[in-house]
C-alpha positions as CSV (number, residue, x, y, z in Angstrom):
1,L,-23.8,-15.9,-7.8
2,A,-23.6,-12.6,-5.9
3,I,-25.0,-10.6,-8.8
4,N,-28.0,-12.8,-9.0
5,R,-28.7,-12.4,-5.3
6,I,-28.4,-8.7,-5.5
7,S,-30.7,-8.7,-8.6
8,S,-33.3,-10.7,-6.6
9,M,-33.1,-8.3,-3.7
10,L,-33.6,-5.3,-6.0
11,S,-36.6,-6.9,-7.8
12,T,-38.4,-7.7,-4.6
13,G,-37.6,-4.5,-2.9
14,Q,-35.8,-6.1,0.0
15,I,-32.8,-4.0,-0.5
16,M,-34.6,-1.1,1.3
17,D,-36.4,-3.2,3.8
18,K,-35.1,-2.6,7.4
19,N,-36.1,-6.2,8.6
20,A,-34.3,-7.9,5.6
21,L,-31.2,-5.8,6.0
22,Q,-31.1,-6.6,9.7
23,A,-31.6,-10.2,9.2
24,A,-28.8,-10.2,6.5
25,G,-26.4,-8.6,8.9
26,I,-26.0,-5.5,6.7
27,M,-27.7,-3.3,9.5
28,G,-27.4,-3.6,13.3
29,L,-30.6,-4.4,15.2
30,N,-30.6,-0.9,16.6
31,D,-29.5,0.9,13.4
32,D,-31.8,2.9,11.0
33,T,-29.3,3.4,8.2
34,A,-27.1,1.2,6.1
35,R,-24.0,2.1,4.4
36,F,-23.6,1.0,0.6
37,R,-20.5,1.1,-1.5
38,F,-20.9,1.4,-5.3
39,I,-18.3,1.2,-8.1
40,T,-19.3,3.0,-11.3
41,Q,-18.5,1.8,-14.8
42,S,-15.6,4.3,-14.9
43,G,-14.2,2.7,-11.7
44,E,-15.1,5.5,-9.3
45,R,-16.0,4.4,-5.9
46,I,-19.0,5.9,-4.1
47,E,-20.2,5.4,-0.6
48,I,-23.7,6.4,0.4
49,E,-25.6,6.1,3.7
50,L,-29.2,5.4,3.2
51,E,-32.2,5.1,5.7
52,A,-34.0,1.8,5.6
53,L,-37.7,1.5,5.8
54,S,-40.2,-0.6,7.7
55,R,-43.1,-2.3,6.1
56,G,-46.3,-0.2,6.2
57,K,-47.4,3.1,5.0
58,E,-43.9,4.6,4.7
59,Y,-42.7,1.7,2.7
60,N,-45.7,1.6,0.3
61,R,-45.2,5.3,-0.6
62,V,-41.7,4.6,-2.2
63,D,-41.6,4.9,-6.0
64,F,-39.8,1.9,-7.5
65,I,-37.9,2.3,-10.7
66,N,-40.3,1.7,-13.7
67,K,-39.5,-1.7,-15.2
68,D,-39.8,-0.3,-18.7
69,V,-36.6,1.8,-18.3
70,T,-34.6,-0.8,-16.6
71,T,-31.7,-2.1,-18.8
72,T,-31.4,-5.6,-17.4
73,Y,-33.4,-8.3,-19.2
74,S,-34.0,-5.5,-21.7
75,L,-36.3,-7.5,-24.0
76,S,-38.9,-8.2,-21.3
77,Y,-38.7,-5.0,-19.3
78,S,-38.9,-2.7,-22.4
79,M,-42.1,-4.5,-23.5
80,L,-43.8,-5.2,-20.3
81,G,-44.9,-1.8,-18.9
82,K,-46.7,-2.5,-15.6
83,K,-48.4,-5.7,-16.4
84,N,-47.9,-9.1,-14.6
85,Y,-47.5,-11.0,-17.9
86,F,-47.0,-10.5,-21.6
87,F,-45.8,-12.3,-24.6
88,A,-43.9,-11.5,-27.8
89,Y,-43.1,-13.5,-31.0
90,L,-39.4,-13.4,-32.0
91,P,-39.4,-13.9,-35.7
92,E,-35.6,-14.2,-36.2
93,Q,-35.6,-17.3,-33.8
94,N,-39.2,-18.4,-34.6
95,A,-39.7,-18.4,-30.8
96,L,-42.6,-17.3,-28.6
97,Y,-41.3,-15.6,-25.4
98,I,-43.8,-15.5,-22.5
99,R,-42.9,-13.4,-19.3
100,F,-44.6,-13.8,-15.9
101,Y,-43.6,-11.3,-13.3
102,Q,-46.2,-12.6,-10.8
103,M,-48.6,-15.6,-11.0
104,R,-51.6,-13.2,-10.4
105,E,-54.3,-12.2,-12.8
106,E,-54.6,-8.7,-14.4
107,E,-58.1,-7.3,-13.8
108,E,-57.9,-5.6,-17.2
109,Y,-56.3,-8.5,-19.0
110,R,-57.6,-11.8,-17.6
111,L,-55.7,-15.0,-17.9
112,D,-58.1,-16.5,-20.3
113,A,-57.9,-13.6,-22.7
114,F,-54.1,-13.8,-22.4
115,L,-54.1,-17.4,-23.2
116,L,-56.5,-16.9,-26.2
117,D,-54.0,-14.3,-27.5
118,I,-51.2,-16.8,-27.3
119,Q,-53.2,-19.5,-29.0
120,E,-54.0,-17.0,-31.9
121,Q,-50.3,-16.1,-32.2
122,L,-49.4,-19.8,-32.4
123,R,-51.9,-20.3,-35.2
124,E,-50.7,-17.3,-37.1
125,V,-47.0,-18.3,-37.2
126,E,-47.5,-22.1,-37.5
127,G,-44.7,-24.3,-36.2
128,V,-43.0,-22.4,-33.5
129,D,-39.6,-23.8,-32.9
130,Q,-39.1,-22.6,-29.3
131,L,-41.6,-21.8,-26.5
132,I,-39.7,-19.7,-23.8
133,I,-41.3,-19.1,-20.4
134,D,-39.6,-16.7,-18.1
135,V,-40.4,-16.8,-14.4
136,R,-37.2,-15.2,-13.1
137,N,-37.7,-12.9,-10.1
138,N,-41.3,-14.2,-9.8
139,P,-42.4,-14.4,-6.2
140,G,-45.3,-16.7,-7.1
141,G,-49.0,-16.3,-6.9
142,T,-52.3,-18.4,-7.0
143,S,-52.6,-22.1,-7.6
144,Y,-55.7,-21.3,-9.8
145,M,-53.5,-19.5,-12.3
146,L,-50.8,-22.2,-12.1
147,D,-53.1,-25.0,-12.9
148,K,-54.5,-23.3,-15.9
149,L,-51.1,-22.5,-17.2
150,V,-49.8,-26.2,-17.0
151,A,-53.0,-27.5,-18.6
152,F,-52.8,-24.9,-21.5
153,L,-49.1,-25.4,-22.1
154,S,-49.4,-29.2,-22.1
155,Q,-51.9,-28.9,-25.1
156,Q,-49.5,-26.9,-27.3
157,E,-47.5,-28.5,-30.0
158,I,-44.1,-26.8,-29.8
159,G,-40.7,-27.9,-31.0
160,A,-39.1,-27.4,-27.6
161,T,-40.0,-25.5,-24.3
162,Y,-37.5,-23.7,-22.1
163,I,-38.4,-22.3,-18.7
164,L,-36.0,-19.6,-17.3
165,I,-35.6,-19.5,-13.5
166,N,-33.2,-17.8,-10.9
167,E,-32.8,-17.2,-7.2
168,G,-35.8,-14.9,-7.3
169,S,-38.2,-17.7,-8.4
170,F,-40.5,-18.8,-5.6
171,S,-43.7,-20.6,-4.9
172,A,-45.9,-21.0,-8.0
173,S,-43.0,-20.0,-10.2
174,V,-41.0,-23.1,-9.0
175,V,-44.0,-25.4,-9.2
176,L,-44.7,-24.3,-12.8
177,P,-41.4,-25.5,-14.3
178,Y,-41.4,-28.6,-12.2
179,K,-44.9,-29.6,-13.2
180,C,-44.3,-28.8,-16.9
181,Q,-41.2,-30.9,-17.0
182,S,-43.0,-33.7,-15.2
183,S,-46.1,-33.8,-17.4
184,M,-44.7,-32.5,-20.8
185,E,-42.0,-33.7,-23.3
186,N,-38.9,-31.7,-24.3
187,V,-39.0,-29.3,-21.5
188,T,-35.7,-27.8,-20.3
189,I,-35.2,-25.6,-17.3
190,V,-32.4,-22.9,-17.8
191,G,-30.8,-20.3,-15.5
192,T,-29.6,-20.4,-12.0
193,P,-31.0,-22.4,-9.0
194,A,-34.5,-21.3,-7.8
195,G,-35.0,-19.7,-4.5
196,Q,-36.5,-22.8,-2.9
197,P,-37.2,-26.5,-3.5
198,A,-40.2,-28.0,-5.3
199,N,-41.7,-29.0,-2.0
200,F,-42.3,-26.1,0.4
201,L,-44.5,-24.4,3.0
202,A,-47.1,-22.3,1.1
203,S,-50.0,-20.0,2.0
204,S,-49.6,-17.7,4.9
205,H,-51.3,-15.6,7.5
206,T,-49.7,-12.2,8.4
207,Y,-49.5,-10.9,11.9
208,D,-48.4,-7.5,13.1
209,L,-46.0,-7.6,16.1
210,L,-46.9,-4.1,17.4
211,K,-44.2,-4.1,20.1
212,H,-41.4,-4.7,17.5
213,E,-43.1,-2.8,14.7
214,I,-42.7,-5.7,12.3
215,T,-45.1,-8.0,10.3
216,I,-44.5,-11.6,10.0
217,A,-46.1,-14.3,7.8
218,I,-46.6,-17.9,9.0
219,S,-47.3,-20.6,6.4
220,Y,-50.1,-23.1,7.2
221,R,-50.0,-25.5,4.2
222,Y,-47.4,-27.7,2.8
223,E,-47.1,-28.0,-1.0
224,E,-45.7,-31.2,-2.1
225,C,-45.0,-31.6,-5.8
226,D,-43.0,-34.7,-5.5
227,P,-42.5,-36.9,-2.3
228,D,-39.1,-38.0,-3.7
229,F,-37.8,-34.5,-4.2
230,T,-35.0,-34.0,-1.8
231,G,-33.0,-31.1,-3.2
232,D,-32.5,-27.7,-1.4
233,A,-33.7,-25.9,-4.5
234,L,-35.1,-26.6,-8.0
235,M,-32.1,-26.8,-10.3
236,P,-31.9,-25.9,-13.9
237,N,-31.0,-28.4,-16.5
238,I,-28.7,-25.9,-18.1
239,L,-26.9,-23.7,-15.7
240,V,-26.2,-20.1,-16.8
241,Y,-24.8,-17.4,-14.5
242,P,-24.9,-13.8,-15.9
243,S,-21.6,-12.1,-15.6
244,L,-21.2,-8.7,-13.9
245,S,-20.2,-7.3,-17.2
246,D,-23.3,-8.5,-18.9
247,F,-25.5,-7.2,-16.1
248,M,-24.0,-3.8,-16.4
249,Q,-24.5,-3.7,-20.1
250,G,-28.2,-4.8,-19.8
251,K,-27.4,-8.2,-21.6
252,D,-29.8,-11.0,-20.8
253,T,-27.2,-13.9,-20.8
254,V,-29.7,-16.5,-20.0
255,L,-32.3,-15.6,-22.7
256,E,-29.5,-15.2,-25.2
257,E,-28.1,-18.7,-24.4
258,V,-31.6,-20.2,-25.0
259,L,-32.0,-18.4,-28.3
260,K,-28.7,-19.8,-29.5
261,I,-29.6,-23.4,-28.9
262,E,-31.8,-23.7,-32.1
263,E,-29.4,-21.8,-34.3
């Protein structure tokens, strides 16, 4: 559980955000730095004091680690580059893997073109056993893209569909698996509990609190997928927690679990 929360913080950039660190109790309200302790693979303990950043120009100048050299979720990161989405055919498992990092369209690779490419791939291989949709660490996006995806996926003839989620799945990336499972047959959600329930406050306006030098967001719309949903989070049908050892080795425990299902 802890390693999933850390992974989620790293992927969204919260680990360096002053307000997030203060809210989590890692930093004091009057502090500008936070002390982190790391243990290397050899067992060496390292302690580093780092300065946290505030949202704004200073924060936006930070260079994040490029996803294509990150070892965790090695399949998706090594093939993604900087796009919000991509797909790959896995011939050994006869599976089509689709990854969404954000539910937002790429200007140079529109969603319609992306879906047409997926359709062409499905025609070429004929009879894909598994469709795997990965929305882990996906903060969400637009309802326009969400509706198109659900409509497209419901028209495909696939042996089984698996949707991967974790604590970093929010907003549209929670609605997508919920709606797919509600409207399609043979859909299984795999991973760890999502970061929120299926019913949630959505769409927000941002405001700068100049006196406190922070920016806040206030939601103004309630997204209700199911009035009967009462859980605290969207739960997977198959619960898979990556171990610390797997995380350190860049092993994608959740994806590998799904690929083994049809073997």
